[in-house]
Backbone as numpy.savetxt, mean C-alpha at the origin, in Angstrom:
# Nx Ny Nz CAx CAy CAz Cx Cy Cz
-3.81 -20.06 -31.03 -3.79 -19.22 -30.22 -3.57 -18.80 -29.49
-2.29 -18.59 -28.74 -1.98 -18.66 -27.57 -2.47 -17.81 -26.71
-2.78 -17.80 -25.41 -3.65 -17.39 -24.43 -2.93 -16.14 -23.78
-2.81 -14.98 -23.50 -1.63 -13.76 -23.06 -2.16 -14.22 -21.22
-1.20 -13.93 -21.06 -0.56 -14.15 -19.68 -1.01 -13.06 -18.48
-1.50 -13.66 -17.77 -2.30 -12.11 -17.04 -1.63 -12.00 -15.28
-1.56 -10.45 -15.00 -0.44 -10.49 -14.13 -1.50 -9.84 -13.37
-1.60 -9.97 -11.80 -1.93 -9.18 -10.56 -1.12 -7.99 -10.20
-1.97 -6.82 -10.64 -0.82 -5.79 -10.62 -1.48 -4.93 -9.31
-0.26 -3.74 -8.77 -1.30 -2.84 -8.20 -0.12 -1.69 -8.10
-0.67 -0.36 -8.02 0.63 0.88 -7.71 0.77 0.86 -6.06
1.72 1.48 -5.71 2.16 1.30 -4.14 3.66 2.29 -3.98
3.14 2.56 -2.98 4.80 3.93 -2.54 5.66 3.13 -1.73
6.97 2.76 -2.05 7.84 1.68 -1.45 8.27 2.66 -0.35
8.23 2.16 0.89 9.18 2.77 1.77 10.67 2.58 2.10
11.74 3.13 2.86 12.82 2.50 3.36 12.92 1.92 3.95
14.01 0.86 3.77 14.32 -0.18 4.57 14.23 0.04 6.35
15.17 0.82 6.32 15.43 1.41 8.14 13.84 1.99 8.39
13.22 2.56 7.50 11.51 3.23 8.01 10.73 1.63 8.17
10.86 0.57 7.76 10.32 -0.53 7.64 10.78 -1.52 8.77
12.14 -1.47 8.96 13.13 -1.69 10.54 12.29 -1.44 11.61
12.17 -0.42 11.66 11.88 0.50 12.83 10.29 -0.16 13.37
9.59 0.00 11.77 7.71 -0.27 12.04 8.06 -1.64 12.80
8.68 -2.54 12.23 8.70 -3.82 12.69 8.65 -4.13 13.98
10.19 -3.36 14.28 10.91 -3.56 16.21 9.63 -2.74 16.69
8.89 -1.87 16.68 7.76 -1.34 17.70 6.97 -2.32 17.51
6.57 -3.00 16.33 5.34 -3.46 16.28 5.46 -5.02 16.94
6.64 -5.21 17.30 7.08 -6.68 17.83 6.07 -7.57 18.72
5.81 -6.14 20.19 5.72 -6.11 21.18 4.15 -6.80 20.89
3.33 -6.37 19.91 1.98 -6.86 19.27 1.85 -8.50 18.89
3.06 -8.42 18.64 2.98 -10.11 17.87 2.46 -11.28 18.86
3.17 -11.00 19.89 2.65 -11.91 21.20 1.37 -12.33 21.52
0.74 -10.70 21.80 -0.26 -10.24 22.16 -1.37 -10.60 21.43
-1.44 -10.56 19.85 -2.31 -10.74 18.91 -1.60 -11.96 18.28
-1.81 -13.10 18.40 -1.30 -14.43 18.06 -2.16 -15.06 17.03
-3.27 -14.50 17.02 -4.47 -15.09 15.71 -4.66 -14.31 14.51
-3.45 -13.14 14.11 -3.26 -12.27 13.17 -2.32 -12.98 12.25
-2.38 -12.75 10.91 -1.52 -13.15 9.94 -0.61 -11.68 9.84
0.90 -12.00 10.43 1.12 -10.54 10.50 2.11 -10.05 9.25
2.07 -9.50 8.25 2.72 -8.69 7.22 4.33 -8.83 7.61
5.00 -9.35 6.49 6.44 -9.25 6.29 6.88 -7.81 6.03
8.35 -7.40 6.37 8.69 -6.20 6.03 9.15 -6.33 4.42
8.98 -7.59 3.73 9.01 -7.56 2.07 7.82 -7.33 1.39
6.71 -7.24 2.35 5.42 -7.16 1.68 4.57 -6.06 2.50
5.24 -4.94 2.80 4.66 -3.75 3.37 5.33 -2.53 2.44
4.25 -1.78 2.44 4.07 -0.74 1.19 2.84 -0.13 1.20
2.61 1.15 1.16 1.56 2.17 0.99 0.84 2.18 -0.63
-0.35 1.35 -0.25 -0.77 1.49 -2.12 -1.71 1.79 -1.96
-1.56 2.53 -3.55 -2.66 3.40 -3.78 -4.05 3.06 -4.74
-3.48 2.09 -5.30 -4.40 1.47 -6.70 -4.27 0.28 -7.14
-5.05 -0.68 -6.42 -5.05 -2.45 -7.19 -6.07 -2.32 -8.43
-5.02 -3.09 -9.22 -5.65 -3.09 -10.91 -6.24 -4.51 -10.81
-5.48 -5.61 -10.52 -5.86 -6.83 -10.29 -5.00 -8.07 -11.49
-6.11 -8.64 -12.08 -5.48 -9.13 -12.62 -5.79 -8.44 -14.67
-4.88 -8.56 -15.11 -4.50 -7.70 -16.24 -3.85 -8.58 -16.83
-4.29 -8.43 -18.68 -3.39 -9.12 -19.23 -1.71 -8.12 -19.70
-0.95 -9.07 -20.29 0.34 -8.53 -20.25 0.42 -7.52 -21.38
-0.43 -7.75 -22.21 -0.33 -6.97 -23.33 -0.97 -5.27 -23.18
-1.23 -5.38 -21.63 -1.95 -4.21 -21.48 -1.06 -3.29 -20.82
0.36 -3.80 -20.26 1.47 -3.69 -19.50 2.06 -2.08 -20.01
2.38 -1.84 -21.29 2.26 -0.65 -21.96 1.60 0.63 -21.21
0.38 0.07 -21.58 -0.76 1.54 -21.24 -1.27 1.59 -19.64
-0.88 0.56 -18.80 -0.57 0.58 -17.86 0.82 1.76 -16.99
1.76 1.24 -17.84 3.21 1.70 -17.27 2.76 3.39 -18.00
2.46 3.67 -18.75 1.89 5.26 -19.35 1.14 5.55 -18.22
0.45 5.52 -18.09 -0.98 6.30 -16.82 -0.17 6.50 -15.94
0.64 5.43 -15.36 1.30 5.62 -14.24 2.45 6.54 -14.11
2.89 6.61 -15.11 4.07 7.85 -15.94 3.24 8.96 -15.68
2.26 9.26 -16.50 1.41 10.58 -16.62 0.74 11.31 -15.38
0.69 10.06 -14.39 0.20 10.64 -12.95 1.22 11.01 -12.07
2.55 10.59 -12.08 3.80 10.76 -11.40 4.29 11.58 -11.90
4.44 12.24 -13.30 5.06 13.44 -13.41 3.85 14.39 -13.12
2.92 14.58 -12.93 1.66 15.65 -12.75 2.13 16.25 -11.22
2.55 14.87 -10.46 2.83 15.44 -8.96 4.31 15.63 -8.59
4.64 16.48 -7.44 5.95 16.69 -6.96 6.16 16.10 -5.46
7.64 15.67 -5.46 7.74 15.10 -4.01 7.35 15.84 -3.23
7.37 15.21 -1.78 6.35 15.67 -0.59 6.89 14.93 0.49
6.63 14.98 1.63 7.00 14.24 2.63 6.00 13.93 3.49
5.91 12.87 4.23 4.88 12.17 4.70 5.59 11.61 6.42
4.73 10.71 7.11 5.31 10.39 8.31 4.43 9.71 9.14
4.77 8.39 9.46 3.72 7.12 10.12 3.47 7.96 11.39
2.02 7.20 11.70 1.79 7.98 13.18 0.90 6.70 13.89
-0.05 6.72 14.12 -0.43 5.70 15.41 -1.04 4.21 14.32
-1.55 3.45 15.23 -2.32 2.17 14.81 -3.71 2.59 14.32
-4.26 2.20 13.37 -5.85 2.02 13.16 -6.18 0.87 12.62
-7.21 0.90 12.20 -7.64 -0.54 11.94 -9.41 -0.52 10.66
-9.22 -1.49 9.72 -10.57 -1.90 9.10 -11.44 -2.84 9.43
-12.28 -3.43 9.16 -13.27 -1.99 9.23 -13.42 -0.94 10.25
-13.11 -1.23 11.72 -13.06 -0.38 12.53 -12.06 -0.77 13.50
-12.04 0.40 14.59 -11.34 -0.37 16.07 -11.63 -1.11 17.02
-13.32 -1.48 16.71 -14.00 -2.45 17.60 -13.96 -3.74 16.95
-14.32 -3.78 15.57 -14.20 -5.22 15.13 -12.67 -4.88 14.28
-11.84 -5.69 14.50 -10.53 -5.74 13.58 -10.65 -6.37 12.78
-10.09 -6.14 11.39 -9.94 -7.23 10.33 -8.55 -7.15 9.64
-8.23 -5.83 9.38 -6.54 -5.64 9.43 -6.41 -4.48 10.03
-4.94 -3.97 10.56 -4.53 -3.62 11.75 -3.49 -2.95 11.05
-3.22 -1.62 10.83 -2.53 -0.91 10.28 -1.97 0.53 11.03
-0.92 0.86 10.56 -0.02 2.28 10.81 -0.62 3.41 9.93
-0.72 4.34 10.96 -1.59 5.56 9.87 -0.31 6.24 9.33
-0.76 6.93 8.14 0.16 7.61 7.72 -0.05 9.55 7.42
0.54 10.27 8.26 0.09 11.72 7.83 1.29 12.15 6.67
-0.08 12.70 5.82 0.04 13.15 4.90 -0.28 14.81 4.28
0.94 15.69 5.20 0.22 17.01 5.36 -0.24 17.74 4.00
0.10 17.39 2.83 0.32 17.88 1.59 -0.98 17.47 0.75
-1.37 16.21 0.87 -2.50 15.15 0.70 -1.87 14.86 -0.54
-0.76 14.43 -0.84 0.02 13.97 -1.81 -0.54 12.18 -1.99
-0.78 11.48 -1.20 -1.18 10.02 -1.51 -2.50 10.16 -1.90
-3.51 10.72 -1.40 -4.68 10.94 -1.30 -5.01 11.47 -2.77
-3.76 12.29 -3.34 -3.95 12.89 -4.72 -4.23 11.99 -5.90
-2.75 11.18 -5.50 -2.15 10.39 -6.22 -3.08 9.16 -6.66
-3.66 8.79 -5.47 -4.61 7.67 -5.67 -5.34 7.83 -6.01
-5.97 9.04 -6.09 -7.46 9.79 -6.54 -7.09 9.82 -8.18
-5.87 9.98 -8.63 -5.40 10.61 -10.16 -5.56 9.11 -10.61
-4.71 8.45 -10.16 -4.85 6.98 -10.25 -5.89 6.16 -10.50
-6.80 6.23 -9.79 -8.46 6.04 -9.79 -8.95 6.59 -10.98
-9.15 7.48 -10.79 -9.62 8.28 -12.50 -8.99 8.01 -13.50
-7.67 7.75 -13.77 -6.83 7.34 -15.23 -6.86 6.05 -15.43
-7.26 4.98 -14.17 -7.35 3.48 -15.06 -8.61 3.05 -15.36
-9.53 4.20 -14.63 -11.09 3.87 -14.78 -11.67 4.13 -16.36
-10.71 4.96 -16.87 -10.96 5.49 -17.84 -10.64 4.31 -19.47
-9.79 3.72 -18.63 -8.94 2.47 -19.15 -10.14 1.10 -19.27
-10.92 1.30 -18.25 -12.15 0.00 -17.63 -11.26 -0.49 -16.63
-10.42 -0.34 -16.00 -10.05 -0.62 -14.40 -11.19 0.11 -13.66
-11.38 -0.97 -12.53 -13.00 -0.63 -11.68 -12.66 0.52 -10.49
-13.10 1.54 -10.46 -12.48 2.61 -9.97 -12.87 2.16 -8.48
-11.97 2.54 -7.30 -12.41 2.69 -5.98 -13.72 2.81 -5.55
-14.30 2.07 -4.73 -15.58 2.55 -4.54 -15.66 3.22 -2.65
-14.72 3.33 -2.19 -14.14 4.10 -0.72 -13.44 5.00 -0.83
-13.37 5.81 0.30 -12.39 6.75 0.56 -11.24 6.48 0.52
-10.14 6.96 -0.21 -8.59 6.52 0.50 -7.96 7.02 1.75
-7.66 5.55 2.04 -7.31 6.04 3.75 -5.62 5.56 3.79
-4.43 6.70 3.13 -3.38 6.12 3.32 -2.53 5.30 4.63
-2.50 4.39 4.41 -1.95 3.07 5.28 -1.26 2.02 5.31
-0.25 1.86 6.22 0.38 0.49 6.38 0.25 -0.58 7.03
0.00 -1.57 5.82 -0.56 -2.81 6.90 0.09 -3.65 7.35
-0.18 -3.74 8.84 0.59 -4.80 9.63 0.83 -6.27 10.01
-1.10 -6.38 10.08 -1.44 -7.74 10.24 -3.17 -7.87 9.72
-3.38 -8.87 9.64 -4.91 -9.45 9.14 -5.60 -10.46 9.45
-6.38 -10.51 9.83 -7.48 -11.47 10.94 -8.43 -11.83 9.69
-8.43 -13.38 9.98 -9.38 -14.02 8.54 -10.41 -13.63 9.02
-11.05 -13.54 10.01 -12.50 -12.55 10.19 -12.34 -11.33 11.21
-13.12 -10.32 11.22 -13.37 -9.45 12.25 -13.30 -9.94 13.34
-12.12 -9.43 14.12 -12.53 -9.93 15.52 -12.67 -8.82 16.49
-13.08 -8.61 17.74 -13.32 -7.67 18.52 -12.09 -8.46 19.88
-11.10 -7.01 20.17 -10.15 -6.87 20.52 -10.38 -7.09 22.12
-10.42 -8.07 22.57 -11.05 -7.90 24.38 -10.30 -7.37 25.02
-8.88 -7.29 25.03 -8.13 -6.50 25.78 -8.11 -4.90 25.30
-9.02 -3.95 24.50 -9.20 -2.64 24.33 -8.43 -2.50 22.72
-8.59 -1.87 22.43 -7.26 -1.61 21.05 -6.02 -1.28 21.37
-5.02 -2.00 20.81 -3.37 -1.98 21.21 -3.10 -0.31 21.48
-2.16 -0.28 21.54 -1.29 1.43 21.53 -0.11 0.90 21.16
0.16 1.65 20.03 2.06 1.73 19.57 2.03 3.04 19.00
3.40 3.51 19.76 3.84 4.71 19.22 4.22 4.76 18.08
4.10 5.45 17.09 5.16 5.54 15.59 6.30 5.53 16.21
7.21 4.61 15.07 8.27 4.63 15.77 9.38 5.71 15.24
10.00 6.46 16.17 10.92 7.99 15.74 11.70 7.83 14.44
11.38 8.51 13.94 12.08 8.58 12.77 11.75 9.60 11.64
12.68 10.36 10.92 12.41 11.70 10.49 11.36 11.45 9.29
11.15 12.52 8.50 9.76 12.41 7.55 10.30 11.70 6.26
9.56 11.26 5.82 9.80 10.22 4.62 9.46 10.96 3.52
10.44 11.11 2.68 10.45 11.73 1.51 9.75 10.86 0.30
8.87 11.00 -0.42 7.93 10.89 -1.67 8.40 11.06 -2.73
9.56 10.15 -3.14 10.17 10.68 -4.40 9.28 10.39 -5.64
8.98 8.95 -5.66 8.23 8.05 -6.77 6.98 7.10 -6.21
6.76 6.39 -6.94 6.05 5.07 -6.84 5.85 4.58 -7.88
5.89 3.18 -7.36 6.09 1.72 -8.12 4.60 0.95 -8.72
4.98 0.33 -9.51 4.09 -0.54 -10.38 4.55 -1.79 -9.67
3.67 -2.70 -8.86 4.09 -3.98 -8.36 3.40 -5.57 -8.78
3.80 -6.32 -9.47 3.52 -7.62 -9.55 3.19 -8.44 -8.63
1.87 -9.23 -8.06 1.70 -10.09 -6.84 1.93 -11.22 -7.46
2.86 -12.23 -6.73 2.79 -13.59 -7.37 2.42 -14.14 -5.76
1.13 -14.96 -6.60 0.43 -15.74 -5.17 0.59 -17.07 -4.80
1.06 -17.41 -3.74 1.11 -19.07 -3.60 0.50 -19.55 -2.51
0.69 -20.61 -2.08 -0.10 -21.00 -0.67 1.58 -20.44 0.33
1.89 -20.20 0.68 2.53 -19.90 1.24 2.71 -17.98 1.56
1.87 -17.60 0.74 1.32 -15.93 0.73 1.66 -15.61 -0.76
1.48 -13.94 -0.57 1.76 -13.29 -1.87 3.47 -13.13 -1.67
3.59 -12.87 -2.76 5.22 -12.00 -3.11 5.24 -11.13 -4.31
5.79 -10.19 -4.02 5.89 -8.81 -4.51 6.92 -8.37 -5.57
6.79 -8.38 -6.46 7.65 -8.03 -7.08 7.82 -6.56 -8.14
8.55 -5.71 -8.02 8.80 -4.37 -8.60 8.82 -4.13 -9.69
7.78 -4.12 -10.73 7.72 -4.09 -12.53 8.57 -2.71 -12.74
8.47 -1.67 -11.94 8.93 -0.35 -13.03 8.31 0.59 -11.38
9.64 1.61 -11.72 9.17 3.22 -10.72 9.30 4.04 -11.21
8.21 4.95 -11.14 7.79 6.60 -11.58 8.20 7.17 -10.99
9.46 8.07 -10.86 9.91 9.16 -10.00 8.60 10.42 -10.26
8.34 11.43 -9.24 7.27 12.53 -9.66 8.16 13.31 -10.25
7.06 14.35 -10.59 7.83 15.45 -11.07 8.58 15.07 -12.41
8.62 14.14 -12.80 9.74 13.91 -14.38 9.32 13.23 -15.25
8.48 13.85 -16.34 7.67 13.71 -17.63 8.99 12.35 -18.29
8.46 11.48 -19.09 8.97 10.79 -19.44 9.09 11.02 -21.26
């Protein structure tokens, strides 16, 4: 019997290209200052809500069904990007990110809904509170920023309308991950 293909999956909101262009232009000044960071490319930037990990291909239909049900239960809302933040903290930075202002709580609610729905299918629940963010850079080990935490104003941009989220597949290689959108799920519209 042939072994089923496994896919590394996650659920995220894609941002418009012009927003990502503005973010990366604003972050350009930091790239030369934080040379020990691994900077994310525009193609790999999104707002992750749920990481599923390695998933057998025969579970793809039930994963899509959960995504569809969660998307149908929520309505379009607007978000905007804010200032810089870091995990695990601003004093010891492992991940540098741009924050998200989510006034209606849409992203947090979607992340919670997805977490609960996928836990019922045996996927591990997230153990920490969800913080919506756009990853800009990663450091191999948490580093203290000797010159203090950097400042970066949010790029001037109109609020972003979140109308859907996507199921992504991550293709790993020595050059880094490449992300493929498997399916998009419009908010507020059951299938």
